[in-house]
Backbone as JSON, one array per atom type, in Angstrom:
{
  "sequence": "MELRVLNYFLTVAREGGLTSASEVLHVTQPTMSRQIQELEEELGQKLFIRTTRSMVLTPEGMLLRKRAEEILEMAERTKAEFSSMNIAVTGDVFIGSGETYTLQHITDLMSTLREEHPGIHFQIYSGNAEDVMERLEKGLLDFGVLIGSVDVSRYHSLRLPARDTWGLILRRDHPLAQRETIRKEDLTGIPLITPGQNLAAQKTGNDYLDWFGDSYGSLNIAATYSLLYNAALMVKSGIGCAVGLDRIINTTETADLCFRPFDPPLEAKAVVIWKKYQVFTKPAELLLERMMTAFEE",
  "N": [[-15.77, 19.58, 14.62], [-12.89, 21.45, 14.0], [-10.56, 21.94, 11.34], [-8.24, 23.25, 12.05], [-8.04, 22.74, 14.8], [-7.76, 19.99, 14.79], [-5.26, 19.86, 13.63], [-3.77, 21.02, 15.68], [-4.11, 19.01, 17.61], [-2.83, 16.78, 16.37], [-0.22, 17.73, 16.25], [0.47, 18.0, 18.97], [0.3, 15.3, 19.66], [2.38, 14.28, 18.11], [4.63, 15.72, 19.01], [4.59, 15.19, 21.69], [3.92, 16.79, 23.85], [2.57, 19.88, 25.24], [4.18, 22.18, 25.31], [6.29, 21.89, 23.39], [4.7, 21.54, 21.09], [3.38, 23.98, 20.98], [5.49, 25.7, 20.42], [6.22, 24.81, 17.88], [3.96, 25.42, 16.32], [3.67, 28.07, 16.83], [1.8, 29.04, 18.69], [0.19, 30.12, 21.65], [0.72, 28.4, 24.76], [-1.45, 28.19, 26.66], [-3.65, 28.63, 24.94], [-3.42, 26.44, 23.21], [-3.77, 24.32, 25.05], [-6.38, 24.81, 25.91], [-7.84, 24.39, 23.54], [-7.39, 21.67, 23.05], [-8.6, 20.58, 25.3], [-11.27, 21.36, 24.87], [-11.77, 19.9, 22.57], [-11.68, 17.29, 23.57], [-13.92, 17.43, 25.22], [-15.9, 17.82, 23.32], [-15.87, 15.4, 21.92], [-16.33, 13.67, 23.94], [-14.46, 12.01, 25.08], [-11.41, 11.03, 26.66], [-8.37, 12.03, 25.42], [-5.65, 12.15, 25.83], [-3.14, 10.94, 28.09], [-1.96, 12.62, 30.74], [1.13, 13.62, 32.02], [3.72, 14.93, 34.19], [5.74, 15.52, 32.47], [5.09, 14.78, 29.85], [2.66, 14.06, 27.24], [0.63, 11.43, 26.51], [-0.95, 9.44, 24.08], [-4.23, 8.14, 24.52], [-6.07, 5.03, 23.96], [-8.39, 5.92, 22.6], [-7.43, 8.34, 21.68], [-5.48, 7.46, 19.9], [-7.06, 6.37, 17.88], [-8.36, 8.69, 16.99], [-6.14, 10.05, 16.04], [-5.44, 8.6, 13.72], [-7.77, 9.01, 12.17], [-7.78, 11.82, 12.02], [-5.46, 12.35, 10.57], [-6.21, 11.3, 8.11], [-8.38, 12.98, 7.49], [-7.19, 15.56, 7.32], [-5.4, 15.08, 5.26], [-7.18, 14.6, 3.14], [-8.41, 17.12, 3.06], [-6.28, 18.79, 2.26], [-5.8, 17.71, -0.24], [-8.23, 18.27, -1.55], [-8.15, 21.07, -1.55], [-5.94, 21.48, -3.21], [-6.92, 20.43, -5.61], [-8.98, 22.24, -6.32], [-7.56, 24.61, -6.54], [-6.13, 24.24, -8.84], [-7.87, 24.31, -10.95], [-8.34, 26.43, -12.76], [-6.05, 26.82, -14.21], [-3.19, 25.7, -16.15], [-2.91, 22.17, -16.98], [-2.36, 20.71, -14.12], [-1.4, 19.14, -11.03], [-1.95, 16.47, -8.62], [-1.81, 12.92, -9.0], [-3.08, 10.1, -7.47], [-2.01, 6.93, -6.68], [-2.41, 3.62, -5.66], [-0.63, 0.64, -5.01], [0.23, -2.84, -5.14], [3.31, -4.72, -4.85], [4.59, -5.15, -7.93], [5.92, -6.07, -11.05], [4.52, -5.53, -13.31], [3.47, -3.04, -13.01], [4.98, -1.3, -14.43], [3.86, -0.93, -16.92], [2.01, 1.03, -16.43], [3.61, 3.07, -15.35], [5.1, 3.77, -17.57], [3.18, 5.09, -19.11], [2.7, 7.18, -17.37], [5.12, 8.54, -17.5], [5.13, 9.52, -20.15], [2.92, 11.21, -19.98], [3.84, 13.1, -18.16], [5.84, 14.31, -19.66], [4.32, 15.74, -21.48], [2.75, 17.3, -19.81], [4.2, 18.89, -17.52], [3.4, 19.8, -15.05], [1.98, 17.89, -13.76], [1.93, 15.59, -11.11], [2.85, 12.54, -9.54], [1.71, 10.41, -6.98], [2.64, 7.64, -5.29], [1.38, 4.99, -3.47], [2.33, 2.26, -1.56], [1.12, -0.94, -0.88], [-0.76, -3.83, 0.36], [-3.58, -5.61, -1.15], [-5.86, -5.19, 0.49], [-5.17, -2.86, 1.93], [-4.9, -1.01, -0.16], [-7.5, -0.97, -1.32], [-8.98, -0.06, 0.84], [-8.0, 2.58, 1.16], [-8.75, 3.57, -1.3], [-11.55, 3.48, -1.1], [-11.9, 5.44, 0.82], [-11.38, 7.69, -0.56], [-8.78, 8.54, -0.83], [-7.16, 7.71, -2.81], [-6.81, 7.71, -6.38], [-6.58, 5.6, -8.19], [-6.15, 2.03, -8.01], [-3.84, -0.65, -8.01], [-4.01, -4.02, -8.23], [-2.98, -7.34, -7.38], [-3.34, -10.73, -8.27], [-5.88, -13.04, -7.04], [-8.51, -11.29, -6.54], [-11.59, -9.93, -5.58], [-13.07, -7.7, -7.62], [-15.49, -6.69, -8.34], [-17.09, -4.58, -7.54], [-15.93, -2.35, -8.53], [-14.79, -0.27, -11.29], [-12.63, -1.66, -13.73], [-9.48, -2.5, -15.29], [-7.6, -4.87, -16.99], [-4.17, -5.45, -16.71], [-1.71, -5.93, -19.3], [0.36, -7.84, -18.92], [1.57, -10.63, -16.86], [2.45, -11.63, -13.53], [4.87, -13.92, -12.14], [4.67, -16.52, -9.84], [6.81, -17.89, -7.33], [9.7, -19.22, -5.63], [11.86, -17.46, -3.55], [15.15, -17.68, -2.7], [18.23, -18.38, -0.9], [21.37, -18.72, -2.59], [22.89, -20.77, -1.66], [21.13, -22.62, -0.74], [19.7, -25.89, -0.72], [17.49, -26.24, -2.51], [18.02, -24.41, -4.44], [19.36, -25.57, -6.47], [17.5, -26.64, -8.08], [15.53, -26.26, -11.08], [12.89, -25.61, -11.13], [10.2, -25.37, -8.71], [8.27, -27.66, -6.99], [5.18, -28.38, -5.23], [5.53, -30.41, -3.37], [8.19, -30.15, -2.77], [8.29, -28.24, -0.85], [7.7, -29.23, 1.6], [8.12, -29.14, 5.03], [9.95, -27.07, 4.79], [11.01, -23.96, 6.07], [9.0, -21.19, 5.52], [8.46, -17.92, 4.17], [5.81, -15.95, 3.84], [3.34, -13.96, 1.99], [1.8, -11.39, 3.93], [-0.91, -10.66, 3.79], [-4.15, -12.23, 3.69], [-4.12, -14.5, 1.52], [-5.5, -16.77, 1.11], [-8.11, -16.34, 1.71], [-10.18, -16.0, -0.12], [-12.09, -18.45, -1.31], [-13.05, -19.56, -3.69], [-12.13, -19.65, -7.11], [-9.49, -19.02, -6.66], [-6.38, -18.96, -7.62], [-3.93, -19.11, -6.33], [-4.41, -20.5, -3.89], [-5.44, -22.84, -4.97], [-3.18, -23.91, -6.22], [-1.51, -24.78, -4.12], [-3.22, -26.55, -2.9], [-4.36, -29.23, -0.8], [-2.15, -29.16, 0.81], [-1.72, -26.65, 1.77], [-2.52, -25.92, 4.38], [-0.65, -27.2, 5.97], [1.76, -25.98, 5.67], [5.01, -24.83, 6.65], [5.17, -22.04, 8.02], [7.3, -19.58, 8.69], [7.48, -16.83, 8.89], [5.83, -13.74, 7.96], [5.18, -11.22, 5.43], [4.82, -7.81, 4.23], [6.06, -6.2, 2.37], [8.13, -7.2, -0.25], [10.84, -6.68, -0.28], [11.59, -6.58, 2.4], [11.08, -9.23, 3.03], [13.08, -10.43, 1.52], [15.35, -9.68, 2.94], [14.97, -11.21, 5.23], [15.23, -13.71, 4.1], [17.94, -13.64, 3.35], [19.04, -13.62, 5.89], [18.6, -16.16, 6.69], [16.18, -17.06, 7.71], [14.18, -18.28, 6.31], [12.66, -19.41, 3.18], [11.26, -17.32, 0.7], [7.97, -17.01, -0.46], [7.01, -15.55, -3.36], [6.76, -12.97, -5.93], [8.26, -12.86, -9.18], [10.93, -10.79, -10.54], [10.97, -8.58, -8.89], [12.71, -8.49, -6.7], [16.27, -8.35, -6.81], [17.57, -10.94, -8.49], [19.6, -11.77, -10.13], [22.4, -13.45, -11.72], [24.61, -12.62, -10.29], [23.69, -11.92, -7.84], [22.9, -12.37, -4.28], [20.65, -13.85, -3.84], [18.27, -16.1, -5.4], [15.71, -16.89, -7.82], [13.19, -19.28, -8.18], [10.8, -20.59, -10.24], [7.41, -21.78, -9.67], [6.22, -25.12, -10.29], [3.56, -26.99, -11.38], [3.32, -23.97, -13.45], [2.48, -20.91, -11.79], [0.66, -18.13, -12.15], [0.04, -14.61, -11.68], [-2.47, -12.37, -12.21], [-2.78, -8.86, -12.92], [-4.66, -6.0, -12.1], [-5.96, -2.73, -12.75], [-7.89, -0.59, -10.8], [-10.76, 1.53, -10.15], [-13.07, 3.67, -8.42], [-16.59, 3.33, -8.94], [-18.57, 5.84, -10.49], [-16.75, 7.79, -9.94], [-15.43, 11.02, -9.56], [-13.04, 12.59, -11.31], [-9.96, 14.46, -11.08], [-8.46, 16.65, -13.54], [-5.77, 15.77, -14.24], [-5.86, 13.03, -13.33], [-7.94, 12.12, -14.88], [-6.84, 12.3, -17.45], [-4.79, 10.38, -17.25], [-6.38, 8.1, -16.94], [-7.66, 8.01, -19.43], [-5.46, 7.41, -21.07], [-4.76, 4.89, -20.05], [-7.04, 3.39, -20.64], [-7.0, 3.38, -23.39], [-4.61, 2.01, -23.83], [-4.9, -0.45, -22.47], [-7.39, -1.54, -22.92], [-9.4, -4.33, -23.57]],
  "CA": [[-14.31, 19.64, 14.73], [-12.24, 22.32, 13.03], [-9.29, 21.43, 10.84], [-7.18, 23.88, 12.83], [-7.93, 22.05, 16.08], [-7.2, 18.67, 14.49], [-3.83, 20.07, 13.43], [-3.21, 21.18, 17.03], [-4.11, 17.68, 18.24], [-1.78, 15.95, 15.76], [1.08, 18.27, 16.63], [0.71, 17.6, 20.36], [0.57, 13.85, 19.65], [3.7, 14.05, 17.51], [5.68, 16.33, 19.83], [4.56, 14.59, 23.02], [3.66, 17.74, 24.91], [2.03, 21.17, 24.82], [5.23, 23.18, 25.13], [6.93, 21.7, 22.08], [3.7, 21.77, 20.05], [3.14, 25.43, 20.92], [6.63, 26.31, 19.74], [6.18, 24.43, 16.46], [2.85, 26.1, 15.64], [3.67, 29.49, 17.22], [0.55, 29.3, 19.39], [0.46, 30.13, 23.09], [0.41, 27.12, 25.41], [-2.82, 28.17, 27.19], [-4.58, 28.47, 23.82], [-3.33, 25.04, 22.77], [-4.36, 23.49, 26.1], [-7.84, 25.01, 25.91], [-8.4, 23.77, 22.34], [-7.37, 20.21, 23.24], [-9.62, 20.25, 26.3], [-12.58, 21.51, 24.23], [-11.91, 18.78, 21.65], [-12.04, 16.13, 24.39], [-15.3, 17.61, 25.67], [-16.77, 17.65, 22.15], [-15.92, 13.98, 21.58], [-16.72, 12.9, 25.1], [-13.43, 11.01, 25.35], [-10.09, 11.5, 27.05], [-7.48, 11.74, 24.29], [-4.27, 12.09, 26.29], [-2.77, 10.72, 29.48], [-1.06, 13.73, 31.03], [2.1, 13.5, 33.1], [4.43, 16.2, 34.4], [6.71, 15.75, 31.4], [4.65, 14.45, 28.5], [1.26, 13.72, 27.0], [0.63, 10.18, 25.75], [-2.28, 9.16, 23.54], [-5.06, 7.03, 24.99], [-6.59, 4.28, 22.79], [-9.3, 6.79, 21.84], [-6.58, 9.32, 21.01], [-4.83, 6.8, 18.76], [-8.05, 6.29, 16.82], [-8.55, 10.03, 16.43], [-4.94, 10.4, 15.27], [-5.59, 7.99, 12.39], [-8.84, 9.7, 11.44], [-7.38, 13.2, 11.79], [-4.49, 12.35, 9.47], [-6.97, 11.08, 6.87], [-9.19, 14.17, 7.23], [-6.32, 16.65, 6.88], [-4.88, 14.71, 3.94], [-8.25, 14.84, 2.19], [-8.6, 18.57, 2.95], [-5.19, 19.33, 1.44], [-6.0, 17.26, -1.62], [-9.35, 19.04, -2.1], [-7.66, 22.43, -1.79], [-5.07, 21.45, -4.39], [-7.74, 20.19, -6.79], [-9.68, 23.45, -6.7], [-6.61, 25.65, -6.91], [-5.57, 23.97, -10.16], [-8.93, 24.22, -11.95], [-8.33, 27.51, -13.74], [-4.73, 26.99, -14.78], [-2.79, 24.58, -16.99], [-3.14, 20.86, -16.37], [-1.42, 20.45, -13.04], [-1.99, 18.5, -9.87], [-1.45, 15.16, -8.22], [-2.57, 11.69, -9.23], [-2.76, 9.21, -6.35], [-2.12, 5.53, -7.11], [-1.98, 2.61, -4.69], [-0.25, -0.57, -5.74], [1.07, -3.87, -4.57], [4.6, -4.84, -5.53], [4.44, -5.91, -9.16], [6.68, -5.56, -12.19], [3.58, -5.09, -14.33], [3.19, -1.62, -12.81], [5.74, -0.52, -15.42], [2.95, -0.56, -18.01], [1.39, 2.31, -16.05], [4.64, 4.09, -15.19], [5.46, 4.24, -18.91], [2.17, 6.09, -19.46], [2.92, 8.33, -16.49], [6.28, 9.27, -18.02], [4.69, 10.26, -21.34], [2.02, 12.27, -19.53], [4.67, 14.13, -17.53], [6.52, 15.05, -20.71], [3.36, 16.65, -22.08], [2.21, 18.19, -18.77], [5.17, 18.82, -16.4], [2.78, 20.17, -13.79], [1.33, 16.72, -13.15], [2.81, 14.85, -10.2], [2.27, 11.24, -9.17], [1.95, 9.96, -5.62], [2.46, 6.19, -5.25], [1.26, 4.38, -2.14], [2.57, 0.83, -1.66], [0.41, -1.72, 0.13], [-1.44, -5.0, -0.18], [-4.89, -5.33, -1.75], [-6.77, -4.65, 1.5], [-4.76, -1.48, 2.2], [-5.18, -0.18, -1.34], [-8.94, -0.81, -1.47], [-9.45, 0.79, 1.95], [-7.68, 3.97, 0.84], [-9.57, 3.93, -2.45], [-12.9, 3.74, -0.61], [-11.9, 6.69, 1.59], [-11.11, 8.81, -1.45], [-7.39, 8.96, -0.72], [-6.49, 7.27, -4.03], [-7.57, 7.74, -7.63], [-6.52, 4.28, -8.79], [-5.46, 0.98, -7.28], [-3.33, -1.76, -8.81], [-4.12, -5.21, -7.4], [-2.38, -8.53, -7.96], [-3.86, -12.01, -7.82], [-7.32, -13.33, -7.0], [-9.19, -10.3, -5.72], [-12.92, -9.6, -6.11], [-13.11, -6.27, -7.98], [-16.78, -6.5, -9.0], [-17.72, -3.3, -7.2], [-15.14, -1.27, -9.12], [-14.39, -0.34, -12.68], [-11.31, -2.26, -13.75], [-8.79, -2.82, -16.53], [-6.55, -5.86, -16.75], [-2.88, -5.11, -17.3], [-1.42, -6.93, -20.33], [1.33, -8.88, -18.52], [1.29, -11.32, -15.61], [3.6, -11.95, -12.67], [5.09, -15.35, -11.92], [4.93, -16.91, -8.46], [7.86, -18.87, -7.14], [10.4, -19.21, -4.35], [13.09, -16.66, -3.47], [15.98, -18.4, -1.73], [19.67, -18.15, -0.98], [22.0, -19.57, -3.6], [23.48, -21.96, -1.03], [20.05, -23.49, -0.29], [19.61, -27.08, -1.58], [16.5, -26.08, -3.56], [18.53, -23.51, -5.47], [19.87, -26.4, -7.56], [16.37, -27.01, -8.93], [15.1, -25.27, -12.06], [11.54, -25.24, -10.72], [9.81, -25.84, -7.38], [6.96, -28.29, -6.89], [4.65, -28.17, -3.89], [6.1, -31.4, -2.45], [9.53, -29.69, -2.38], [8.14, -27.27, 0.23], [7.39, -29.93, 2.85], [9.06, -28.91, 6.12], [10.82, -25.92, 4.54], [10.5, -22.71, 6.64], [8.58, -20.29, 4.45], [8.08, -16.53, 4.44], [4.69, -15.79, 2.91], [2.68, -12.65, 2.06], [1.04, -11.21, 5.16], [-2.34, -10.62, 3.55], [-4.72, -13.57, 3.68], [-4.35, -14.87, 0.13], [-6.37, -17.94, 1.07], [-9.45, -15.99, 2.19], [-11.14, -16.22, -1.2], [-12.05, -19.9, -1.48], [-13.35, -19.95, -5.06], [-11.42, -18.87, -8.12], [-8.24, -18.56, -6.08], [-5.31, -19.75, -8.23], [-2.88, -19.29, -5.33], [-4.83, -21.58, -2.99], [-5.58, -24.07, -5.76], [-1.86, -24.48, -6.52], [-1.03, -25.51, -2.94], [-4.16, -27.63, -2.62], [-4.53, -29.65, 0.6], [-0.91, -28.96, 1.57], [-1.6, -25.28, 2.24], [-2.67, -25.84, 5.84], [0.49, -27.82, 6.67], [3.0, -25.26, 5.37], [5.8, -24.37, 7.79], [5.3, -20.6, 7.82], [8.18, -19.02, 9.72], [7.29, -15.39, 8.98], [5.05, -13.15, 6.88], [5.69, -9.91, 5.01], [3.99, -6.94, 3.4], [6.93, -5.76, 1.27], [9.03, -8.29, -0.59], [12.21, -6.31, 0.07], [11.8, -7.03, 3.78], [11.15, -10.69, 2.99], [14.39, -10.79, 0.99], [16.3, -9.54, 4.04], [14.8, -12.38, 6.09], [15.83, -14.84, 3.38], [19.39, -13.51, 3.49], [19.41, -13.94, 7.27], [18.42, -17.59, 6.91], [14.93, -17.38, 8.4], [13.4, -19.19, 5.47], [12.56, -19.07, 1.76], [10.09, -16.45, 0.53], [7.03, -17.19, -1.56], [6.81, -14.22, -3.89], [6.69, -12.76, -7.37], [9.53, -12.65, -9.88], [11.32, -9.49, -11.12], [10.87, -7.49, -7.91], [13.99, -8.55, -6.0], [17.4, -8.67, -7.68], [17.95, -12.36, -8.42], [20.49, -12.06, -11.24], [23.43, -14.44, -11.41], [25.6, -12.05, -9.36], [23.02, -11.57, -6.58], [22.95, -13.37, -3.21], [19.44, -14.65, -3.87], [17.82, -16.55, -6.71], [14.27, -17.13, -7.93], [12.84, -20.5, -8.87], [9.34, -20.57, -10.44], [6.66, -22.96, -9.29], [5.85, -26.07, -11.33], [3.19, -26.26, -12.59], [3.43, -22.51, -13.31], [1.42, -20.16, -11.11], [0.77, -16.73, -12.56], [-0.86, -13.67, -11.01], [-2.89, -11.26, -13.06], [-2.82, -7.55, -12.26], [-5.71, -5.12, -12.62], [-6.06, -1.38, -12.2], [-9.29, -0.36, -10.45], [-11.16, 2.83, -9.65], [-14.43, 3.64, -7.9], [-17.66, 3.7, -9.84], [-19.07, 7.2, -10.32], [-15.65, 8.62, -9.44], [-15.19, 12.31, -10.21], [-11.59, 12.72, -11.37], [-9.29, 15.7, -11.46], [-8.02, 16.58, -14.93], [-4.62, 14.87, -14.39], [-6.28, 11.64, -13.19], [-8.77, 11.81, -16.05], [-5.94, 12.09, -18.58], [-4.14, 9.08, -17.09], [-7.38, 7.07, -17.2], [-7.83, 7.92, -20.87], [-4.3, 6.7, -21.62], [-4.81, 3.48, -19.65], [-8.13, 2.72, -21.36], [-6.52, 3.18, -24.76], [-3.51, 1.05, -23.84], [-5.2, -1.74, -21.86], [-8.73, -2.02, -23.22], [-9.37, -5.64, -24.23]],
  "C": [[-13.74, 20.52, 13.63], [-10.91, 21.7, 12.59], [-8.12, 21.99, 11.64], [-6.95, 23.14, 14.15], [-7.36, 20.64, 15.88], [-5.69, 18.77, 14.26], [-3.13, 20.28, 14.77], [-3.04, 19.81, 17.69], [-2.97, 16.82, 17.69], [-0.39, 16.43, 16.15], [1.44, 17.91, 18.06], [1.05, 16.12, 20.43], [1.97, 13.56, 19.13], [4.82, 14.56, 18.41], [5.71, 15.78, 21.24], [4.33, 15.56, 24.16], [3.19, 19.07, 24.37], [3.11, 22.19, 24.51], [5.87, 23.09, 23.76], [5.96, 21.99, 20.95], [3.43, 23.26, 19.88], [4.26, 26.13, 20.18], [6.61, 26.01, 18.24], [5.14, 25.25, 15.71], [2.78, 27.59, 15.95], [2.32, 29.9, 17.81], [0.85, 29.25, 20.88], [0.02, 28.81, 23.72], [-0.99, 27.11, 26.0], [-3.87, 27.98, 26.09], [-4.61, 27.02, 23.35], [-4.02, 24.12, 23.77], [-5.88, 23.59, 26.08], [-8.48, 24.3, 24.71], [-8.44, 22.24, 22.47], [-8.45, 19.79, 24.23], [-11.03, 20.34, 25.69], [-12.83, 20.37, 23.24], [-12.31, 17.52, 22.41], [-13.48, 16.22, 24.86], [-16.27, 17.37, 24.52], [-16.94, 16.18, 21.81], [-16.37, 13.11, 22.74], [-15.73, 11.81, 25.46], [-12.14, 11.69, 25.79], [-9.09, 11.06, 25.99], [-6.03, 11.57, 24.71], [-4.2, 11.66, 27.76], [-1.68, 11.73, 29.8], [-0.16, 13.39, 32.21], [2.81, 14.83, 33.25], [5.35, 16.54, 33.24], [6.19, 15.51, 29.99], [3.16, 14.2, 28.46], [1.26, 12.52, 26.06], [-0.8, 9.88, 25.3], [-2.95, 7.98, 24.25], [-5.47, 6.2, 23.76], [-7.54, 5.1, 21.94], [-8.51, 7.85, 21.07], [-5.87, 8.74, 19.8], [-5.78, 6.67, 17.59], [-8.25, 7.64, 16.16], [-7.33, 10.45, 15.61], [-5.03, 9.84, 13.86], [-6.63, 8.73, 11.57], [-8.45, 11.14, 11.11], [-6.38, 13.3, 10.64], [-5.2, 12.17, 8.14], [-7.76, 12.33, 6.5], [-8.33, 15.31, 6.69], [-5.71, 16.35, 5.51], [-5.93, 14.97, 2.87], [-8.5, 16.34, 1.99], [-7.54, 19.2, 2.07], [-5.37, 18.93, -0.02], [-7.13, 18.05, -2.27], [-8.92, 20.46, -2.43], [-6.81, 22.48, -3.06], [-5.86, 21.25, -5.67], [-8.42, 21.48, -7.25], [-8.73, 24.56, -7.14], [-6.05, 25.47, -8.31], [-6.61, 23.99, -11.28], [-8.81, 25.25, -13.07], [-6.97, 27.76, -14.36], [-4.41, 25.78, -15.65], [-2.98, 23.27, -16.24], [-2.04, 20.56, -15.37], [-2.15, 19.73, -11.93], [-1.45, 17.1, -9.66], [-2.4, 14.05, -8.66], [-2.11, 10.68, -8.19], [-3.05, 7.76, -6.76], [-1.62, 4.63, -5.99], [-1.69, 1.32, -5.42], [0.47, -1.56, -4.85], [2.38, -3.91, -5.33], [4.44, -5.74, -6.75], [5.22, -5.25, -10.28], [5.75, -5.02, -13.26], [3.17, -3.63, -14.17], [3.91, -0.76, -13.85], [4.88, -0.14, -16.62], [2.28, 0.78, -17.72], [2.45, 3.4, -15.92], [5.13, 4.6, -16.54], [4.47, 5.31, -19.38], [2.34, 7.35, -18.63], [4.07, 9.19, -17.02], [5.9, 10.11, -19.22], [3.81, 11.43, -20.95], [2.79, 13.42, -18.9], [5.43, 14.94, -18.57], [5.59, 16.09, -21.34], [2.85, 17.69, -21.08], [3.13, 18.12, -17.54], [4.57, 19.16, -15.05], [2.04, 19.03, -13.11], [2.35, 15.97, -12.3], [2.07, 13.57, -9.76], [2.7, 10.85, -7.76], [1.63, 8.47, -5.56], [2.44, 5.71, -3.81], [1.42, 2.87, -2.31], [1.86, 0.09, -0.53], [-0.24, -2.94, -0.49], [-2.85, -4.62, -0.62], [-5.85, -4.69, -0.74], [-6.45, -3.19, 1.79], [-5.17, -0.56, 1.06], [-6.68, 0.07, -1.47], [-9.52, 0.06, -0.35], [-9.21, 2.26, 1.65], [-8.47, 4.46, -0.37], [-10.98, 4.28, -2.01], [-12.99, 5.07, 0.14], [-11.6, 7.9, 0.73], [-9.69, 9.31, -1.41], [-6.57, 8.54, -1.95], [-7.42, 7.47, -5.22], [-7.68, 6.34, -8.23], [-5.82, 3.3, -7.85], [-5.01, -0.09, -8.25], [-3.25, -2.97, -7.91], [-3.56, -6.41, -8.14], [-3.08, -9.76, -7.4], [-5.37, -12.08, -7.8], [-8.01, -12.39, -6.02], [-10.53, -9.97, -6.38], [-12.99, -8.08, -6.36], [-14.45, -5.91, -8.61], [-17.43, -5.16, -8.68], [-16.95, -2.09, -7.74], [-15.16, -1.37, -10.64], [-12.97, -0.9, -12.7], [-10.8, -2.45, -15.17], [-7.7, -3.82, -16.2], [-5.27, -5.41, -17.44], [-2.43, -6.24, -18.22], [-0.47, -8.04, -19.92], [0.9, -9.52, -17.21], [2.59, -11.53, -14.83], [3.68, -13.45, -12.48], [5.42, -15.6, -10.45], [6.07, -17.94, -8.41], [8.49, -18.71, -5.77], [11.67, -18.39, -4.49], [13.94, -17.26, -2.35], [17.45, -18.06, -1.92], [20.28, -19.14, -1.96], [22.65, -20.81, -2.99], [22.41, -22.91, -0.5], [19.96, -24.69, -1.24], [18.62, -26.93, -2.73], [16.96, -25.15, -4.68], [19.08, -24.28, -6.66], [18.75, -26.82, -8.52], [16.07, -25.9, -9.93], [13.7, -24.76, -11.72], [11.25, -25.85, -9.35], [8.4, -26.42, -7.44], [6.49, -28.22, -5.44], [5.21, -29.2, -2.9], [7.51, -31.02, -2.0], [9.47, -28.79, -1.14], [7.86, -27.93, 1.58], [8.5, -29.7, 3.89], [9.97, -27.71, 5.95], [10.25, -24.68, 5.22], [10.22, -21.7, 5.53], [8.24, -18.91, 5.0], [7.03, -16.18, 3.41], [4.09, -14.39, 3.02], [1.78, -12.55, 3.28], [-0.45, -11.17, 4.96], [-2.87, -12.04, 3.39], [-5.09, -13.97, 2.25], [-5.29, -16.07, 0.0], [-7.81, -17.62, 1.48], [-10.51, -16.25, 1.14], [-11.08, -17.68, -1.62], [-12.27, -20.33, -2.93], [-12.6, -19.05, -6.03], [-10.09, -18.34, -7.64], [-7.1, -19.44, -6.61], [-4.21, -20.06, -7.22], [-3.2, -20.47, -4.42], [-4.93, -22.9, -3.74], [-4.22, -24.72, -6.03], [-1.35, -25.3, -5.34], [-1.94, -26.68, -2.59], [-4.24, -27.94, -1.13], [-3.29, -29.38, 1.45], [-0.8, -27.57, 2.16], [-1.62, -25.19, 3.76], [-1.5, -26.4, 6.61], [1.82, -27.12, 6.35], [3.69, -24.8, 6.65], [6.1, -22.89, 7.59], [6.08, -20.0, 8.99], [7.94, -17.53, 9.93], [6.38, -14.95, 7.84], [5.6, -11.77, 6.56], [4.62, -9.13, 4.27], [4.77, -6.46, 2.18], [7.97, -6.83, 1.02], [10.48, -7.96, -0.29], [12.54, -6.77, 1.48], [11.88, -8.55, 3.85], [12.52, -11.15, 2.5], [15.47, -10.67, 2.07], [16.21, -10.74, 4.98], [15.38, -13.63, 5.42], [17.34, -14.82, 3.53], [19.87, -13.91, 4.88], [19.19, -15.41, 7.61], [17.15, -17.97, 7.64], [14.09, -18.37, 7.61], [13.5, -18.79, 4.02], [11.25, -18.31, 1.57], [9.26, -16.86, -0.68], [6.71, -15.8, -2.09], [6.81, -14.19, -5.4], [8.07, -12.48, -7.95], [9.69, -11.19, -10.28], [11.11, -8.3, -10.17], [12.18, -7.38, -7.13], [15.09, -8.92, -6.99], [17.82, -10.12, -7.48], [18.8, -12.73, -9.64], [21.6, -12.99, -10.78], [24.45, -13.94, -10.39], [24.99, -11.73, -8.0], [23.14, -12.71, -5.57], [21.77, -14.33, -3.27], [19.11, -15.08, -5.3], [16.31, -16.81, -6.65], [14.05, -18.41, -8.7], [11.31, -20.56, -9.01], [8.69, -21.88, -10.0], [6.35, -23.82, -10.52], [4.75, -26.97, -10.77], [3.17, -24.75, -12.36], [2.21, -21.91, -12.61], [1.62, -18.69, -11.43], [-0.27, -15.89, -11.82], [-1.2, -12.54, -11.96], [-2.9, -9.97, -12.24], [-3.9, -6.7, -12.92], [-5.58, -3.75, -11.99], [-7.54, -1.1, -11.98], [-9.51, 1.09, -10.06], [-12.64, 2.77, -9.28], [-15.42, 3.99, -9.0], [-18.19, 5.08, -9.48], [-18.02, 8.14, -9.74], [-15.57, 9.91, -10.25], [-13.69, 12.58, -10.15], [-11.15, 14.16, -11.57], [-8.83, 15.55, -12.91], [-6.79, 15.69, -15.1], [-5.0, 13.39, -14.3], [-7.12, 11.2, -14.38], [-7.9, 11.53, -17.28], [-5.24, 10.74, -18.48], [-5.12, 7.95, -17.38], [-7.6, 6.9, -18.7], [-6.69, 7.15, -21.52], [-4.35, 5.22, -21.28], [-5.9, 2.74, -20.42], [-7.73, 2.45, -22.79], [-5.5, 2.06, -24.82], [-3.94, -0.35, -23.41], [-6.57, -2.3, -22.22], [-8.67, -3.31, -24.01], [-10.31, -5.63, -25.43]]
}
């Protein structure tokens, strides 16, 4: 498969037809049609369902779309890395992170690095631990920042110096808002909005699961979320109260929502990870040096 043909394929998928894709890429429609047909023959799969007005991806086409996006992203990144080798320290550093206030320890280092090397740029990808580790394994990220009980034994890692606090995000007119802290028995029957990733999958050494104990299986989970901002919108709409981390959503005295920590306290550690035997670009290497100096225990 050629990168050029994958770009043709993605453009047809995005535009929904050969005519529009041909106009975008300034390629004749017969050429575009032939390249797509040859790609289908090469893969032995039908990639599009063709109608008189549009072309819709088949399940096989949807899979190729995901893979093609990853391949082209990696190709562009590789090109950028090589083009910056013989000039001043420039280039991109790719970081994946869950939502955590402790990320500021890294962003402070990023700011200092940018002052010294304005040609360095940072690309932040937001996602849960599974998303971040998947992209790290595929080489799409230099570093990942993970929160909570996650097995990082197959990576190099540094623990960030601060911890996040788990608790309940709720509307100020909710009865539990009058409490200073939330105990697990307070959650009985309360509609909850919980993180979408399976935080209970790791059975041993899981502080999150240990805090809930036997009551975890009987929680009234009304919804799940990947980004806490979306969970906050559901809280505002009255769907439930969100189990989440402090200092991410505005819960000051003037805000619509408030945060009440769990009792006994439940904290989440944060670690920055990177692949073993990773070959870094100069910008990523410089950031790693700063993090090791700042966070080394």
